[in-house]
N, CA, C and O atoms as a GROMACS GRO file, in nm:
protein
  476
    1MET      N    1   9.032   8.732   9.234
    1MET     CA    2   9.038   8.639   9.345
    1MET      C    3   9.150   8.684   9.440
    1MET      O    4   9.263   8.709   9.397
    2ILE      N    5   9.118   8.694   9.567
    2ILE     CA    6   9.218   8.730   9.668
    2ILE      C    7   9.299   8.606   9.701
    2ILE      O    8   9.244   8.498   9.722
    3THR      N    9   9.432   8.622   9.706
    3THR     CA   10   9.518   8.507   9.733
    3THR      C   11   9.596   8.518   9.864
    3THR      O   12   9.639   8.416   9.919
    4ALA      N   13   9.613   8.639   9.916
    4ALA     CA   14   9.688   8.656  10.041
    4ALA      C   15   9.675   8.800  10.088
    4ALA      O   16   9.634   8.888  10.011
    5VAL      N   17   9.709   8.826  10.212
    5VAL     CA   18   9.722   8.962  10.262
    5VAL      C   19   9.865   9.006  10.236
    5VAL      O   20   9.959   8.938  10.277
    6ASP      N   21   9.881   9.116  10.168
    6ASP     CA   22  10.015   9.166  10.137
    6ASP      C   23  10.078   9.234  10.258
    6ASP      O   24  10.195   9.211  10.290
    7HIS      N   25  10.000   9.318  10.326
    7HIS     CA   26  10.050   9.388  10.444
    7HIS      C   27   9.932   9.444  10.523
    7HIS      O   28   9.818   9.446  10.475
    8VAL      N   29   9.960   9.488  10.643
    8VAL     CA   30   9.862   9.559  10.725
    8VAL      C   31   9.920   9.697  10.751
    8VAL      O   32  10.036   9.710  10.790
    9GLN      N   33   9.839   9.799  10.730
    9GLN     CA   34   9.882   9.937  10.754
    9GLN      C   35   9.829   9.983  10.888
    9GLN      O   36   9.710   9.971  10.917
   10LEU      N   37   9.918  10.036  10.971
   10LEU     CA   38   9.881  10.099  11.097
   10LEU      C   39   9.922  10.245  11.089
   10LEU      O   40  10.011  10.281  11.013
   11ALA      N   41   9.856  10.329  11.167
   11ALA     CA   42   9.889  10.471  11.167
   11ALA      C   43   9.978  10.504  11.286
   11ALA      O   44   9.986  10.428  11.384
   12ALA      N   45  10.045  10.617  11.277
   12ALA     CA   46  10.134  10.664  11.384
   12ALA      C   47  10.142  10.816  11.376
   12ALA      O   48  10.120  10.874  11.270
   13PRO      N   49  10.173  10.880  11.488
   13PRO     CA   50  10.184  11.026  11.486
   13PRO      C   51  10.316  11.073  11.425
   13PRO      O   52  10.413  10.998  11.422
   14PRO      N   53  10.319  11.196  11.375
   14PRO     CA   54  10.443  11.251  11.321
   14PRO      C   55  10.556  11.245  11.424
   14PRO      O   56  10.533  11.268  11.542
   15GLY      N   57  10.676  11.214  11.377
   15GLY     CA   58  10.793  11.213  11.463
   15GLY      C   59  10.811  11.089  11.548
   15GLY      O   60  10.897  11.086  11.636
   16SER      N   61  10.731  10.984  11.526
   16SER     CA   62  10.738  10.864  11.610
   16SER      C   63  10.823  10.752  11.550
   16SER      O   64  10.832  10.644  11.608
   17GLU      N   65  10.883  10.774  11.436
   17GLU     CA   66  10.954  10.667  11.366
   17GLU      C   67  11.062  10.599  11.450
   17GLU      O   68  11.072  10.476  11.447
   18GLU      N   69  11.141  10.673  11.524
   18GLU     CA   70  11.250  10.609  11.601
   18GLU      C   71  11.194  10.519  11.711
   18GLU      O   72  11.246  10.410  11.733
   19ARG      N   73  11.088  10.562  11.780
   19ARG     CA   74  11.026  10.476  11.881
   19ARG      C   75  10.968  10.351  11.817
   19ARG      O   76  10.979  10.242  11.872
   20LEU      N   77  10.907  10.366  11.699
   20LEU     CA   78  10.851  10.251  11.628
   20LEU      C   79  10.961  10.155  11.585
   20LEU      O   80  10.946  10.034  11.598
   21ARG      N   81  11.071  10.209  11.533
   21ARG     CA   82  11.183  10.123  11.492
   21ARG      C   83  11.235  10.042  11.610
   21ARG      O   84  11.258   9.922  11.597
   22GLY      N   85  11.253  10.106  11.723
   22GLY     CA   86  11.301  10.035  11.841
   22GLY      C   87  11.206   9.924  11.883
   22GLY      O   88  11.250   9.814  11.918
   23TYR      N   89  11.078   9.951  11.882
   23TYR     CA   90  10.980   9.852  11.924
   23TYR      C   91  10.967   9.736  11.825
   23TYR      O   92  10.979   9.620  11.863
   24TYR      N   93  10.945   9.768  11.700
   24TYR     CA   94  10.918   9.663  11.602
   24TYR      C   95  11.042   9.578  11.572
   24TYR      O   96  11.028   9.461  11.535
   25THR      N   97  11.162   9.634  11.587
   25THR     CA   98  11.282   9.553  11.563
   25THR      C   99  11.331   9.487  11.692
   25THR      O  100  11.342   9.364  11.697
   26ALA      N  101  11.360   9.564  11.795
   26ALA     CA  102  11.418   9.507  11.918
   26ALA      C  103  11.318   9.427  12.000
   26ALA      O  104  11.353   9.322  12.054
   27VAL      N  105  11.196   9.473  12.010
   27VAL     CA  106  11.097   9.406  12.094
   27VAL      C  107  11.028   9.292  12.019
   27VAL      O  108  11.025   9.179  12.066
   28LEU      N  109  10.973   9.322  11.901
   28LEU     CA  110  10.901   9.219  11.826
   28LEU      C  111  10.992   9.131  11.742
   28LEU      O  112  10.952   9.022  11.701
   29GLY      N  113  11.114   9.175  11.715
   29GLY     CA  114  11.208   9.094  11.637
   29GLY      C  115  11.185   9.100  11.487
   29GLY      O  116  11.226   9.010  11.415
   30MET      N  117  11.119   9.205  11.441
   30MET     CA  118  11.096   9.221  11.297
   30MET      C  119  11.217   9.291  11.236
   30MET      O  120  11.304   9.342  11.307
   31THR      N  121  11.223   9.293  11.103
   31THR     CA  122  11.328   9.361  11.029
   31THR      C  123  11.267   9.480  10.956
   31THR      O  124  11.162   9.467  10.894
   32GLU      N  125  11.333   9.594  10.965
   32GLU     CA  126  11.283   9.708  10.888
   32GLU      C  127  11.316   9.687  10.742
   32GLU      O  128  11.426   9.644  10.707
   33ILE      N  129  11.220   9.716  10.656
   33ILE     CA  130  11.241   9.706  10.512
   33ILE      C  131  11.230   9.846  10.453
   33ILE      O  132  11.150   9.927  10.500
   34PRO      N  133  11.310   9.876  10.351
   34PRO     CA  134  11.307  10.011  10.295
   34PRO      C  135  11.176  10.040  10.222
   34PRO      O  136  11.119   9.954  10.154
   35LYS      N  137  11.130  10.163  10.241
   35LYS     CA  138  11.014  10.211  10.167
   35LYS      C  139  11.063  10.264  10.032
   35LYS      O  140  11.174  10.317  10.024
   36PRO      N  141  10.982  10.251   9.928
   36PRO     CA  142  11.020  10.315   9.801
   36PRO      C  143  11.041  10.465   9.824
   36PRO      O  144  10.968  10.525   9.903
   37PRO      N  145  11.138  10.526   9.758
   37PRO     CA  146  11.170  10.667   9.784
   37PRO      C  147  11.050  10.761   9.779
   37PRO      O  148  11.039  10.851   9.862
   38VAL      N  149  10.960  10.741   9.683
   38VAL     CA  150  10.845  10.831   9.674
   38VAL      C  151  10.756  10.820   9.799
   38VAL      O  152  10.693  10.917   9.838
   39LEU      N  153  10.750  10.702   9.860
   39LEU     CA  154  10.671  10.683   9.982
   39LEU      C  155  10.750  10.720  10.108
   39LEU      O  156  10.692  10.765  10.206
   40ALA      N  157  10.881  10.702  10.105
   40ALA     CA  158  10.965  10.736  10.220
   40ALA      C  159  10.955  10.884  10.254
   40ALA      O  160  10.968  10.922  10.370
   41ALA      N  161  10.932  10.968  10.153
   41ALA     CA  162  10.920  11.112  10.174
   41ALA      C  163  10.801  11.146  10.264
   41ALA      O  164  10.796  11.254  10.323
   42ARG      N  165  10.705  11.055  10.275
   42ARG     CA  166  10.587  11.078  10.359
   42ARG      C  167  10.611  11.044  10.506
   42ARG      O  168  10.527  11.072  10.591
   43GLY      N  169  10.728  10.984  10.537
   43GLY     CA  170  10.756  10.941  10.673
   43GLY      C  171  10.702  10.801  10.697
   43GLY      O  172  10.652  10.736  10.606
   44GLY      N  173  10.712  10.756  10.820
   44GLY     CA  174  10.668  10.622  10.855
   44GLY      C  175  10.776  10.519  10.830
   44GLY      O  176  10.887  10.553  10.788
   45CYS      N  177  10.744  10.392  10.856
   45CYS     CA  178  10.841  10.284  10.838
   45CYS      C  179  10.767  10.152  10.818
   45CYS      O  180  10.653  10.135  10.860
   46TRP      N  181  10.836  10.060  10.751
   46TRP     CA  182  10.781   9.928  10.721
   46TRP      C  183  10.865   9.820  10.786
   46TRP      O  184  10.987   9.834  10.798
   47PHE      N  185  10.798   9.712  10.827
   47PHE     CA  186  10.866   9.602  10.894
   47PHE      C  187  10.818   9.468  10.840
   47PHE      O  188  10.707   9.456  10.790
   48ARG      N  189  10.907   9.366  10.852
   48ARG     CA  190  10.874   9.233  10.804
   48ARG      C  191  10.925   9.128  10.902
   48ARG      O  192  11.031   9.143  10.962
   49ALA      N  193  10.846   9.021  10.916
   49ALA     CA  194  10.889   8.899  10.985
   49ALA      C  195  10.834   8.785  10.900
   49ALA      O  196  10.713   8.761  10.898
   50GLN      N  197  10.923   8.714  10.830
   50GLN     CA  198  10.885   8.610  10.735
   50GLN      C  199  10.787   8.670  10.633
   50GLN      O  200  10.822   8.768  10.567
   51ALA      N  201  10.667   8.615  10.618
   51ALA     CA  202  10.573   8.664  10.517
   51ALA      C  203  10.485   8.778  10.568
   51ALA      O  204  10.402   8.829  10.494
   52VAL      N  205  10.501   8.817  10.693
   52VAL     CA  206  10.417   8.921  10.754
   52VAL      C  207  10.482   9.058  10.737
   52VAL      O  208  10.599   9.076  10.769
   53GLN      N  209  10.404   9.154  10.685
   53GLN     CA  210  10.452   9.292  10.675
   53GLN      C  211  10.356   9.384  10.749
   53GLN      O  212  10.235   9.374  10.734
   54LEU      N  213  10.413   9.473  10.829
   54LEU     CA  214  10.338   9.580  10.893
   54LEU      C  215  10.394   9.712  10.844
   54LEU      O  216  10.515   9.736  10.850
   55HIS      N  217  10.308   9.798  10.795
   55HIS     CA  218  10.348   9.930  10.748
   55HIS      C  219  10.292  10.033  10.846
   55HIS      O  220  10.174  10.031  10.878
   56LEU      N  221  10.378  10.121  10.894
   56LEU     CA  222  10.337  10.228  10.984
   56LEU      C  223  10.343  10.358  10.907
   56LEU      O  224  10.450  10.404  10.868
   57GLY      N  225  10.226  10.417  10.886
   57GLY     CA  226  10.217  10.541  10.811
   57GLY      C  227  10.185  10.657  10.903
   57GLY      O  228  10.115  10.642  11.003
   58ILE      N  229  10.238  10.772  10.868
   58ILE     CA  230  10.220  10.891  10.950
   58ILE      C  231  10.084  10.954  10.923
   58ILE      O  232  10.043  10.975  10.809
   59GLU      N  233  10.015  10.985  11.032
   59GLU     CA  234   9.882  11.047  11.026
   59GLU      C  235   9.885  11.168  11.119
   59GLU      O  236   9.895  11.152  11.241
   60PRO      N  237   9.875  11.290  11.064
   60PRO     CA  238   9.889  11.411  11.146
   60PRO      C  239   9.794  11.417  11.267
   60PRO      O  240   9.836  11.460  11.374
   61ASP      N  241   9.672  11.375  11.252
   61ASP     CA  242   9.578  11.379  11.365
   61ASP      C  243   9.557  11.240  11.424
   61ASP      O  244   9.445  11.201  11.456
   62PHE      N  245   9.666  11.166  11.438
   62PHE     CA  246   9.664  11.027  11.483
   62PHE      C  247   9.592  11.008  11.617
   62PHE      O  248   9.610  11.084  11.712
   63ARG      N  249   9.510  10.904  11.619
   63ARG     CA  250   9.450  10.851  11.741
   63ARG      C  251   9.450  10.701  11.724
   63ARG      O  252   9.398  10.652  11.624
   64PRO      N  253   9.506  10.625  11.818
   64PRO     CA  254   9.508  10.479  11.800
   64PRO      C  255   9.367  10.422  11.800
   64PRO      O  256   9.280  10.466  11.875
   65ALA      N  257   9.346  10.323  11.715
   65ALA     CA  258   9.215  10.255  11.711
   65ALA      C  259   9.196  10.179  11.841
   65ALA      O  260   9.292  10.120  11.893
   66ARG      N  261   9.076  10.178  11.893
   66ARG     CA  262   9.049  10.109  12.019
   66ARG      C  263   9.022   9.961  11.997
   66ARG      O  264   9.047   9.880  12.086
   67LYS      N  265   8.971   9.924  11.880
   67LYS     CA  266   8.933   9.786  11.854
   67LYS      C  267   9.012   9.723  11.739
   67LYS      O  268   9.054   9.608  11.748
   68ALA      N  269   9.031   9.796  11.632
   68ALA     CA  270   9.101   9.742  11.514
   68ALA      C  271   9.244   9.704  11.548
   68ALA      O  272   9.311   9.774  11.625
   69HIS      N  273   9.291   9.592  11.491
   69HIS     CA  274   9.426   9.546  11.520
   69HIS      C  275   9.465   9.434  11.425
   69HIS      O  276   9.377   9.365  11.372
   70PRO      N  277   9.596   9.414  11.403
   70PRO     CA  278   9.639   9.293  11.332
   70PRO      C  279   9.648   9.178  11.431
   70PRO      O  280   9.682   9.198  11.548
   71GLY      N  281   9.619   9.058  11.385
   71GLY     CA  282   9.638   8.937  11.465
   71GLY      C  283   9.762   8.867  11.413
   71GLY      O  284   9.765   8.825  11.297
   72LEU      N  285   9.863   8.853  11.496
   72LEU     CA  286   9.992   8.798  11.455
   72LEU      C  287  10.014   8.661  11.517
   72LEU      O  288  10.015   8.647  11.640
   73ARG      N  289  10.030   8.560  11.433
   73ARG     CA  290  10.057   8.424  11.483
   73ARG      C  291  10.202   8.415  11.528
   73ARG      O  292  10.293   8.464  11.460
   74VAL      N  293  10.222   8.351  11.642
   74VAL     CA  294  10.355   8.333  11.697
   74VAL      C  295  10.375   8.188  11.739
   74VAL      O  296  10.279   8.112  11.752
   75THR      N  297  10.499   8.151  11.760
   75THR     CA  298  10.531   8.023  11.821
   75THR      C  299  10.596   8.054  11.956
   75THR      O  300  10.661   8.157  11.972
   76GLY      N  301  10.576   7.965  12.052
   76GLY     CA  302  10.632   7.990  12.185
   76GLY      C  303  10.571   8.112  12.249
   76GLY      O  304  10.643   8.203  12.291
   77ILE      N  305  10.439   8.116  12.257
   77ILE     CA  306  10.368   8.236  12.301
   77ILE      C  307  10.406   8.281  12.442
   77ILE      O  308  10.411   8.401  12.468
   78ASP      N  309  10.433   8.187  12.533
   78ASP     CA  310  10.472   8.228  12.668
   78ASP      C  311  10.605   8.303  12.668
   78ASP      O  312  10.619   8.405  12.734
   79ALA      N  313  10.701   8.252  12.593
   79ALA     CA  314  10.831   8.319  12.583
   79ALA      C  315  10.817   8.454  12.512
   79ALA      O  316  10.885   8.550  12.547
   80TYR      N  317  10.728   8.460  12.413
   80TYR     CA  318  10.709   8.585  12.341
   80TYR      C  319  10.645   8.689  12.432
   80TYR      O  320  10.683   8.806  12.429
   81ALA      N  321  10.547   8.647  12.513
   81ALA     CA  322  10.484   8.740  12.608
   81ALA      C  323  10.588   8.788  12.709
   81ALA      O  324  10.590   8.906  12.743
   82ALA      N  325  10.674   8.698  12.756
   82ALA     CA  326  10.778   8.736  12.850
   82ALA      C  327  10.875   8.837  12.787
   82ALA      O  328  10.920   8.931  12.853
   83ARG      N  329  10.905   8.818  12.659
   83ARG     CA  330  10.994   8.910  12.587
   83ARG      C  331  10.932   9.050  12.585
   83ARG      O  332  11.001   9.149  12.612
   84LEU      N  333  10.802   9.060  12.553
   84LEU     CA  334  10.738   9.190  12.550
   84LEU      C  335  10.737   9.255  12.689
   84LEU      O  336  10.768   9.373  12.702
   85LYS      N  337  10.702   9.176  12.791
   85LYS     CA  338  10.701   9.229  12.928
   85LYS      C  339  10.839   9.279  12.968
   85LYS      O  340  10.851   9.385  13.031
   86ALA      N  341  10.943   9.204  12.933
   86ALA     CA  342  11.080   9.244  12.968
   86ALA      C  343  11.118   9.378  12.906
   86ALA      O  344  11.204   9.449  12.959
   87HIS      N  345  11.054   9.414  12.796
   87HIS     CA  346  11.079   9.543  12.731
   87HIS      C  347  10.977   9.649  12.775
   87HIS      O  348  10.974   9.758  12.718
   88GLY      N  349  10.896   9.616  12.874
   88GLY     CA  350  10.801   9.714  12.927
   88GLY      C  351  10.671   9.725  12.852
   88GLY      O  352  10.592   9.816  12.879
   89ALA      N  353  10.646   9.635  12.758
   89ALA     CA  354  10.520   9.639  12.681
   89ALA      C  355  10.410   9.568  12.761
   89ALA      O  356  10.436   9.468  12.827
   90PRO      N  357  10.289   9.619  12.756
   90PRO     CA  358  10.179   9.554  12.828
   90PRO      C  359  10.143   9.420  12.763
   90PRO      O  360  10.153   9.406  12.641
   91VAL      N  361  10.103   9.324  12.843
   91VAL     CA  362  10.056   9.194  12.796
   91VAL      C  363   9.926   9.163  12.869
   91VAL      O  364   9.924   9.150  12.992
   92THR      N  365   9.817   9.151  12.794
   92THR     CA  366   9.687   9.119  12.850
   92THR      C  367   9.636   8.991  12.786
   92THR      O  368   9.600   8.989  12.669
   93TRP      N  369   9.632   8.884  12.866
   93TRP     CA  370   9.588   8.754  12.815
   93TRP      C  371   9.437   8.752  12.797
   93TRP      O  372   9.364   8.818  12.870
   94ASP      N  373   9.392   8.676  12.697
   94ASP     CA  374   9.250   8.662  12.667
   94ASP      C  375   9.224   8.517  12.629
   94ASP      O  376   9.285   8.466  12.535
   95ASP      N  377   9.135   8.450  12.701
   95ASP     CA  378   9.107   8.309  12.672
   95ASP      C  379   8.976   8.290  12.596
   95ASP      O  380   8.918   8.181  12.600
   96GLY      N  381   8.930   8.393  12.527
   96GLY     CA  382   8.801   8.387  12.460
   96GLY      C  383   8.799   8.323  12.322
   96GLY      O  384   8.692   8.313  12.262
   97LEU      N  385   8.912   8.280  12.270
   97LEU     CA  386   8.915   8.219  12.137
   97LEU      C  387   8.946   8.071  12.152
   97LEU      O  388   9.059   8.034  12.186
   98PRO      N  389   8.848   7.984  12.126
   98PRO     CA  390   8.870   7.840  12.143
   98PRO      C  391   8.988   7.790  12.059
   98PRO      O  392   9.014   7.839  11.949
   99SER      N  393   9.058   7.694  12.114
   99SER     CA  394   9.172   7.628  12.049
   99SER      C  395   9.292   7.718  12.027
   99SER      O  396   9.381   7.685  11.948
  100HIS      N  397   9.297   7.831  12.095
  100HIS     CA  398   9.411   7.923  12.083
  100HIS      C  399   9.448   7.980  12.218
  100HIS      O  400   9.365   7.989  12.309
  101ARG      N  401   9.573   8.018  12.230
  101ARG     CA  402   9.617   8.103  12.340
  101ARG      C  403   9.649   8.236  12.275
  101ARG      O  404   9.707   8.241  12.167
  102ARG      N  405   9.610   8.343  12.342
  102ARG     CA  406   9.637   8.474  12.283
  102ARG      C  407   9.649   8.581  12.389
  102ARG      O  408   9.600   8.568  12.501
  103PHE      N  409   9.717   8.688  12.350
  103PHE     CA  410   9.725   8.807  12.435
  103PHE      C  411   9.726   8.930  12.345
  103PHE      O  412   9.754   8.924  12.226
  104TYR      N  413   9.696   9.042  12.409
  104TYR     CA  414   9.698   9.172  12.340
  104TYR      C  415   9.810   9.256  12.401
  104TYR      O  416   9.846   9.241  12.517
  105SER      N  417   9.863   9.345  12.319
  105SER     CA  418   9.963   9.439  12.364
  105SER      C  419   9.944   9.568  12.284
  105SER      O  420   9.851   9.579  12.204
  106GLU      N  421  10.031   9.664  12.307
  106GLU     CA  422  10.027   9.790  12.233
  106GLU      C  423  10.168   9.830  12.195
  106GLU      O  424  10.263   9.805  12.268
  107ASP      N  425  10.179   9.894  12.079
  107ASP     CA  426  10.309   9.948  12.040
  107ASP      C  427  10.328  10.082  12.113
  107ASP      O  428  10.238  10.125  12.185
  108PRO      N  429  10.442  10.150  12.095
  108PRO     CA  430  10.469  10.273  12.172
  108PRO      C  431  10.373  10.388  12.144
  108PRO      O  432  10.369  10.484  12.222
  109VAL      N  433  10.297  10.381  12.036
  109VAL     CA  434  10.203  10.491  12.007
  109VAL      C  435  10.058  10.450  12.034
  109VAL      O  436   9.966  10.526  12.005
  110GLY      N  437  10.038  10.330  12.089
  110GLY     CA  438   9.904  10.287  12.129
  110GLY      C  439   9.830  10.199  12.032
  110GLY      O  440   9.714  10.167  12.057
  111ASN      N  441   9.893  10.156  11.923
  111ASN     CA  442   9.827  10.062  11.832
  111ASN      C  443   9.809   9.928  11.902
  111ASN      O  444   9.903   9.875  11.961
  112ARG      N  445   9.689   9.873  11.895
  112ARG     CA  446   9.658   9.743  11.955
  112ARG      C  447   9.712   9.631  11.865
  112ARG      O  448   9.695   9.635  11.744
  113LEU      N  449   9.776   9.532  11.927
  113LEU     CA  450   9.829   9.417  11.855
  113LEU      C  451   9.784   9.291  11.926
  113LEU      O  452   9.787   9.283  12.048
  114GLU      N  453   9.741   9.192  11.848
  114GLU     CA  454   9.702   9.062  11.904
  114GLU      C  455   9.807   8.958  11.863
  114GLU      O  456   9.850   8.954  11.747
  115PHE      N  457   9.847   8.875  11.957
  115PHE     CA  458   9.942   8.767  11.933
  115PHE      C  459   9.873   8.638  11.970
  115PHE      O  460   9.818   8.626  12.079
  116LEU      N  461   9.875   8.538  11.878
  116LEU     CA  462   9.805   8.413  11.906
  116LEU      C  463   9.881   8.293  11.857
  116LEU      O  464   9.961   8.300  11.764
  117GLU      N  465   9.853   8.181  11.925
  117GLU     CA  466   9.915   8.053  11.892
  117GLU      C  467   9.808   7.945  11.907
  117GLU      O  468   9.736   7.942  12.006
  118SER      N  469   9.800   7.857  11.809
  118SER     CA  470   9.706   7.744  11.817
  118SER      C  471   9.749   7.651  11.929
  118SER      O  472   9.868   7.635  11.956
  119ARG      N  473   9.649   7.590  11.994
  119ARG     CA  474   9.680   7.492  12.102
  119ARG      C  475   9.713   7.360  12.040
  119ARG      O  476   9.741   7.264  12.112
   0.00000   0.00000   0.00000
């Protein structure tokens, strides 16, 4: 029986860890969490915000997915969108999900991210 999502794995190109750290910590407000040493040797980085974990793994022939993305629930969505814009991240609003406000953005390597808040 599935009880919860443990984490979401996103891919990233080799050598992008510092850009990812800056974005996921300073822009999104997440905390970097240490990878186990055997996995740290592969590169990449992991982040957490409360119960949400995003793992960024290195993929040599990386291409960002055009459709696949994590959906991240937020509070104060207008302020959160303004925070992303202030850091130069794109914000594209979408009103297609009833009873929610949401927007899409991208991390520095092009991974699509959805941010949503219930109305």
